[in-house]
C-alpha positions in Angstrom: 8.9 -11.3 6.4 6.4 -11.5 3.5 4.7 -8.4 4.8 7.9 -6.4 4.6 8.6 -7.7 1.0 5.2 -6.6 -0.2 5.5 -3.2 1.4 9.0 -2.7 -0.1 7.8 -3.8 -3.5 5.0 -1.2 -3.3 7.5 1.6 -2.8 9.9 0.2 -5.3 7.3 0.2 -8.0 7.0 3.9 -7.5 10.7 4.3 -7.8 10.8 2.1 -11.0 8.4 4.6 -12.5 10.5 7.6 -11.5 13.8 6.1 -12.8 12.5 4.2 -15.7 15.1 1.9 -17.4 17.8 3.5 -15.3 16.6 2.0 -12.1 19.4 0.2 -10.3 19.3 -3.4 -9.3 18.3 -2.7 -5.7 14.8 -1.9 -6.7 14.7 -3.6 -10.1 14.8 -7.0 -8.3 11.6 -6.2 -6.5 9.6 -5.3 -9.6 7.3 -8.3 -9.9 5.2 -8.4 -13.1 1.9 -9.5 -11.5 1.9 -6.6 -9.1 2.4 -2.9 -9.9 5.4 -2.7 -12.2 3.4 -2.1 -15.4 1.2 0.5 -13.8 4.2 2.8 -13.4 5.1 2.8 -17.1 4.9 6.1 -19.0 1.5 7.7 -18.6 0.4 4.8 -16.3 -0.7 2.9 -19.4 -0.5 -0.9 -19.4 0.6 -2.2 -22.8 -0.8 -5.7 -22.3 -2.7 -5.9 -19.0 -5.2 -3.2 -18.1 -6.3 -2.7 -14.5 -9.7 -4.0 -15.5 -8.2 -7.1 -16.9 -6.1 -7.7 -13.8 -9.2 -7.3 -11.7 -11.2 -9.7 -13.9 -8.5 -12.3 -13.7 -8.3 -12.0 -9.9 -12.1 -12.4 -9.5 -12.3 -15.1 -12.1 -9.8 -17.2 -10.1 -12.0 -17.1 -7.0 -9.7 -14.5 -5.3 -10.6 -11.5 -3.2 -13.3 -9.1 -4.1 -13.8 -5.3 -3.9 -17.3 -4.0 -4.6 -19.1 -0.9 -3.4 -16.3 0.0 -1.0 -16.1 -3.5 0.6 -12.9 -5.6 0.3 -13.1 -9.3 1.2 -10.3 -11.8 0.9 -11.8 -14.6 2.8 -10.0 -13.8 6.1 -11.1 -10.2 6.5 -14.0 -8.1 5.3 -13.1 -4.4 5.3 -14.8 -1.1 4.4 -12.3 0.8 2.2 -13.8 3.7 0.3 -12.1 4.4 -3.1 -10.6 7.9 -3.1 -12.4 10.2 -5.6 -10.3 10.7 -8.7 -8.0 7.8 -8.0 -7.9 4.5 -10.0 -7.9 1.1 -8.4 -5.1 -0.8 -10.2 -4.6 -3.9 -8.1 -6.6 -6.3 -6.0 -4.9 -9.3 -4.4 -5.1 -11.7 -1.5 -3.7 -9.1 0.8 -3.3 -5.8 -1.0 -5.5 -3.1 -2.5 -3.9 -0.3 -4.4 -5.1 3.0 -5.8 -3.1 5.2 -8.1 -3.2 8.8 -9.3 -1.1 9.9 -12.3 0.3 13.0 -10.4 -0.3 12.3 -6.7 1.3 8.9 -6.1 -0.1 5.6 -4.9 -2.1 4.5 -1.9 -1.9 0.9 -0.6 -3.9 -1.1 2.0 -1.8 -4.1 3.0 -3.5 -6.8 5.1 -1.3 -9.3 7.0 -3.0 -11.9 9.3 -0.5 -14.7 9.4 3.0 -13.8 8.1 4.1 -11.2 10.6 6.1 -11.3 13.8 4.2 -10.8 17.1 6.2 -7.8 18.1 5.3 -4.2 19.2 3.8 -1.9 16.7 6.9 0.3 16.5 9.0 -2.7 15.5 6.4 -3.5 12.7 6.7 0.1 11.6 10.5 0.0 11.5 10.4 -3.1 9.4 8.5 -1.2 6.7 11.4 1.3 6.4 14.1 -1.4 6.0 16.4 -0.6 3.0 15.6 3.1 2.9 18.1 5.9 3.4 18.2 9.6 4.4 15.1 9.3 6.6 13.7 12.5 8.0 10.6 12.1 10.1 8.0 14.9 9.7 5.6 13.3 12.2 5.5 10.3 14.6 2.4 9.9 16.6 -0.2 7.5 18.0 -3.8 8.1 17.0 -7.1 6.1 16.8 -8.2 4.3 13.7 -11.3 2.2 13.7 -11.4 2.2 17.5 -7.8 1.0 18.0 -4.6 2.8 18.7 -2.6 3.2 15.5 0.9 4.4 14.7 1.1 7.3 12.2 4.4 8.3 10.6 5.3 10.7 7.8 8.8 10.2 6.5 10.9 11.8 3.8 13.3 9.2 2.6 15.3 7.9 -0.3 14.8 4.6 -2.0 17.3 3.7 -4.7 18.4 7.3 -4.8 14.9 8.7 -5.4 13.5 11.1 -2.9 9.9 10.3 -1.8 7.6 10.9 1.0 5.9 8.0 2.7 2.9 8.4 5.0 1.8 5.3 6.9 -1.0 4.3 9.3 -0.3 1.0 11.1 -3.2 -0.7 12.8 -3.3 -4.0 14.7 -6.7 -5.4 15.2 -8.2 -8.9 15.9 -5.1 -10.8 14.9 -4.2 -8.8 11.8 -1.9 -5.9 10.9 -3.2 -3.3 8.5 -0.6 -1.0 6.8 -2.4 1.9 5.1 0.2 4.0 3.2 0.8 6.5 0.5 4.0 7.1 -1.4 4.5 10.2 -3.5 7.1 12.7 -4.7 7.9 15.4 -2.2 6.1 18.1 -4.2 2.9 16.0 -4.5 2.7 15.1 -0.8 0.4 17.9 0.4 -1.8 18.1 -2.8 -2.7 14.4 -2.5 -2.9 14.0 1.2 -6.6 14.4 1.6 -7.2 11.2 -0.4 -5.3 9.1 2.1 -6.8 10.8 5.1 -10.3 10.3 3.8 -9.6 6.6 3.2 -8.3 6.2 6.8 -11.3 8.0 8.3 -13.7 5.6 6.5 -11.6 2.4 7.2 -13.4 -0.2 9.2 -12.9 -3.9 9.9 -16.3 -5.4 9.3 -15.4 -9.0 10.0 -12.4 -11.2 10.8 -12.5 -14.9 9.9 -8.9 -16.2 10.5 -10.0 -19.8 10.8 -11.3 -19.7 7.2 -8.1 -18.3 5.6 
């Protein structure tokens, strides 16, 4: 269930920013320093680690790379265009994250090994574990990068904070790709074009599972 933990942490980091020091333990336990917690501090400023420093550390350790719209973690090579006006704040073995100070956070989560071989709907449901007061605005199946993909828009509460989550879930060549955005309800529509643009440009260039 590592995929679920990473997705949950992504949402909880947004909630941590919204609640600040008042965040309850449900989400506070998911705030892992080396991921996004610091990004959601006041004004999105990192007191010790800047996004550039985190990126340099990742690249210096021989980890994944993101250059000119191409993300490569050794197992997959993807075309992921950075949304204009958004800031890339994390690059890791399986996650690429872009933030905007007013419009929320976009995440591309790549999972090629640690997921259950179950239908796409079950994988989507896993991402919503632990959330409350769900109200689905949209549930549909569309085509992303030549494959059928689930597309959900859900108003929900996580640790008491109302947010809107939009997710595109794609299974292709042995991997699951969760492309999502979490935002406040009021910021959902203003920031939506950034996610849709990223999804339109998303493309799996190569899959090398035997090398991961």
